[in-house]
N, C-alpha and C positions, 0 to 999 in steps of 0.2 A: 931751423924753425922760424916761421914768419913772426914778426912782432905784432900780434893781433891786438886790436884795441881793447883796453880794459873797460868793462862795463858792469853795471849792476843787473845781474840776471833777474833778481826779484823785481826790480823796477820795470824791466822790460816785460815781465810776465804781468805785472799789475796794469800796465798800459794796455796790453793786449786783452787782458781779462775785462777791463772796464768797457771796452767796445763790445765784447761778447755778452756781458751782462746786460747792456743796453739792448742788444738784439733780442736776447731771450725775453726781456720784459716787453718789448714791442710786439713780439709774436705770442705772448702769453704762455711761455714754456717754463716748466719748473726743473727740467733736467735736459741734458744732452747725452746722446749715445754716439760716440765718435769712433771710427775705425781707420781713417786715413792718417798717414804719418804726419802730414802737414797740419791738419786740424787738431790732432792730439798735441803736437808741439806748440802750436799757437795758443791753445787754451790752457795747457797744463805745464808746458816746458819740459815734458818728458820725451827723451829721444827713443824712437822705435825703429829708425831706418838703419837696420843692420845688414840687410841683404835685399837684393832687388825683388825676390819672390816673396818677401815677407809682408806684402801689402794686406794680407788677410790673416795675420798672426796676432794682432793686438786689438784692444778696444779700451775705451775710457768712458766712464759714466761720471758726468760733472753736474754738481748741484747748483742751485741759484746763488749760493754764497761763494762759489768757486772751488770748494773742496772736491776731490775726485778720487775715484777708485780706478786703478789701471789694471787691466787684465793682460798678462804677459805670459810668454812660453818658458820663462826661466826660473819660475818658482813652483814648488810642488805643494806648498801650503800657503795660506794667507799670511802676509807679512804686514803688520801694522806700523804706521809711521816710519816708512823705510828710508826716508831721506831727510835728515835734520835741516838741510838748507832749502828744502821745499816742503814746508809744513802743510801746504794745501793738499799734498798727496797723502790721502788718508790711509790707503792700503794698496798693496800689490796682491792680485788674485791669480790663481793658476788657470791656465788654459792647456789644451793638448799641445805638446811641444813639437815644433819643427814640422808642421803639417798644414795643408790647406784647411780653412775653417769648415768647408762643406764636407770634408772627409770625416769630420766628427761633429755632425750637425747637432745631435742630441746633447752632447757635452757643452757645445757653445750656447745653445738655447738655455740650458739649465743654468749655466754660469751667468749669462747676461740677465736673464729674467730674475735670478736670485739677487743680484745687486740692485736692480731696479725695484724689486719688491721690498728689499731691506730699507731702501731709501724712501719708500712711499711715493715713487714717481707716478704722476698722473698725466702730464702733458710733456711729451718727450720729442725733442728735435733730433733727427738722424741725418748724418752726412752721406754715408754709403754703406749699405748693408744688403747682402744677398737676400732675395725675396724668400727663399726657403727659411732663412734664419728669422727674418721679420715675421713671417707667418707663424712660426713656432712660438716666438715671444708673445705675439698677440694672443695666441691660444692660451698661454700661461697667465697672461695679465689682461683679461677681457675688459677691465675697467680703465685701462690706460690707453690713451690715444697717442699716435705717432704721426709725425709729418716730416717730409724731407726738407732740409734747409741747406743743402750743399751750395746752391747759387748764392744764397744770402751770406754764407760764410766766406765764399770767394770774394763777393763784393766788399765785405768788411775789410779785406786786406788790399784793396785797390791802391789806396794812398798810404804811403809809409811815413812813420814818425821819424824824427831826426836821428834817434838811436838806431832804428832799423836801416836808415840810409847809410850810417857809418859802417854798419856790419856788411851791407851790400857792397860798399866801396872796398872794404878789406877783401872780401871774396873775389871781387873783380881784379884787384891788384895782384893777388896770388895767381889767379887764372891767367892774367896777362904774362906773368913771368914764365908760366908753364908753356904758353904759346911761343914765347921767344926761344925756350929750350927746344921745342919741337922744330921750329924753323932752322935752328942751328944744327939739328941732327940730320937734316936732309942732305944727302950726298949720293953720287952714283954708287949703286950697289947696296945701299941701305934699303930695308923693307919698310912697308907701311907700318908694320908693328914696331919697328925701331923708332919711327917718328913719335908714335903714341907712347912708347916706353919712356922716352925723354920727358914728355909732358906729364905723364902719370907719376914718374919719379919726383919731378919738381913739386907737384901738388902734395905728394905724401911727405916730402921733406918739410914742406911749409906747415904741415900739421892740420890739414883740412879734416872735417868730420867724415866726409864721404865723397867718393868719386861718382858723379851722376852719369856721365857718358864719355865715350872715347871712340871717335869715328875718324876714319881716314880714307879718302877716295883717291885711288891711283888707277887711272884707266878704267873707270867704272861709270855707269850712267847715273842719272838723277835718282835718288832714293836708294841706290845700292852703295851705301856709304861705308860699309863694314870693311875693316882691314882683313885681307885674305892672304897676305904673304906676297903681294906684288912688289917687285923690285923697282926702285927708282932708277931712271935712265937719264943720261945727259940730255938736256934740252926739254925736259918734261915739266909740266905743271901739275899740281895736286892741291887738295885742300884737306884740312882737318877741322873737326868740330868737337870741342872739349868742354867739360863742365865739372863743377864741384859744389859742395855745400861747406861753407866756412863756419866761423864762430856764430853761435846762436842758431845755426841751422839755415842761414841765409845763403842763397845760391849765386852762381855766376855761370854764364853760357856764352861762349864766343867761338868764332871760326876765323881762319886765315887761309889765304892761298899762299903756297910756296912754290919755288922754282929750283930746279937743278940745272945750273948753268944758264945759258941763254935760250929762252923758248922761241918758237917760230913767231913771225910777225903777226899772224892772225890771233894767236893767244895774247900777245902783248896788247893788241888793239882792243880785244874783248875785255881784258882785265882793266884797262884804263876806263872803259865805259862802265864796267861793274862798279868801280870805285866812285865814278860820277853818279851812278844810280844811288849808291849808298849815301853820298853827300846830299843828294836831292831828298832822300828820305829823312835825313837828319834835319834839313832846313824846313821841311814840311811839318814835322812833328813838333807841336807846341800846344800849350793849353788852349782848349776850345776847338781843336781840330778833331774831326771824326776819324776813327781808325781806318775806315775804307778810303779816306782821302789820301792817306799815306801809301796804302797799297796801290792806288791808282797812279800816284805820282811816280813811284818807283817803277812799276811795270809799264806804265805809259812811256817813260823814257826808254827803257830797254826795247820795247816794241818799235818805237820810232827809229832806233838804231839798227833795226833788223836782227835783233838778238832774241833768243828764247826768253820768255818772261819767267819770273820766279813761280814755280808751279804749286805753291803753297802759301801760307800766310807769311808776309815779309817781316813779321814781328810778333811779339807777345810780351806780357808782363813777366817780371821776375820777383821772387820773394822767397817764401819757404818752399816753393816749387821752382825748379828751373824754368818751367813754362806754366804761367797762370794768366789770369785776366790782367789787362785787356788783350783780347785777340785782335791782331791787326791783319785783316783779310778783306776780301770782297764782302759787300753788304749781304749778298745772297748766300754766303757761306757761314754766316754767323747768326745766332739768335738775336743779338743786340749789337748795333754799331755804336760802340761806346766812344765817348768823347775824352780826349786826354785832359788830365788835370795836374796841377802842380803837386808834387809829392809822389807821383807814380814812378816806378822804375820799370823800364822796358828794354827789350832787345830789338834790334833791327838786323835782319839777315837775308839780304838779297842774294839770289843765285841766278846765274845764266850759264850758257854753254857755247862752245864753238867747235866745229868739226875740223879735225886735222887728220889727214891720211885716212879718211873714211870712218873715223872714230870720234864720238863726242868727247870733248874735254870739259868737265863740269868745274865751274869756278864759283866760289862762295866766300863771303866775308860776313862777320857778325860781331857786333859790339853791344855793350850794356850802357844804359844811360839813366840818369835821373831827370825827370821833367821838372824844369824850373820855370819861373815866371816868364822869362824871355826866350825859352826854348830848351834844348837838350844840353846836358853836361855829360861828356863821355867818361865812363868809369874804367873801362878796359883800355889801358893806356899803352898797350903794345903797338909797335909800329907795323906798317904794312910792307910786305915784300916788294922790292922794286924789280921791274922787268925791262 
């Protein structure tokens, strides 16, 4: 088990709620209706991420003073004051269990409208709700107005507090140890699944809250990152991309290239240039720099070296999601070209490829960083494979 940092969960929730309350006041809202796991966690500190497909299994209604009613699939009757250490959680309410929300539309509308009516909600901010559900709730509550506030909630989390950064550091340290375990598991005859099994076992032993993703590319193209049972061969290169949610629900996301024996010269050369592109991204990213400038610096270098560019954003924010704002991409691929600021936590993940024996070999590295006054500080401290 990892020695996770001790922290005051109530204090963390108070700090996050303070920002949320200011946003509600600025937007003239008296309640929030939340369904996404990260917004519910940020606002209420209630964990709902129990299965990947459970994104539409939960909801929380939050009032202006911070008390909340959480609708969950694991109770069949209302439970008042369910958690003594979270006195702001007023109740748990039942929803249809283990099923998509829209497969029980009427039940969901009745449950959500009932809580909002009970609370006297009149101006409600919503993060993400299927249109069929929202239409039904509006019909039940014609005097209540609703507005989408997902972007505002994401922006609220752009810059992390000191405690949030501590928790992100811990998640990155645990993920880095998992990456080292994955690299150590690579040998001739091992499968891509074996590499990931080593990483996932390391994360579970460390006591993470949840495994966010587990990808390994052996002899597959860009975007086809899934492990499929490919066997590692002498002289091959591969990469894996792994992630977790650690204490407090804070995430880490990282990738490494691995080698089995001595790879061909073309792969070694491309890998050196990939690491240089990664370094250029690190040096470019600092407070006051636009996200698109980082994308241009990384891909501009790869292009000048005659290598394929990263065909997606070279980076993103990290927090209660493994991937959140800011998005680090081309300006024409983003709604907003956001500027880095001190206190943001980001990932940089350049990719390139090289052709060997008529087949593309995809190479990718990724690390997590906190943006500080003078630049980036790396959080994922695992080393890089040498070739």
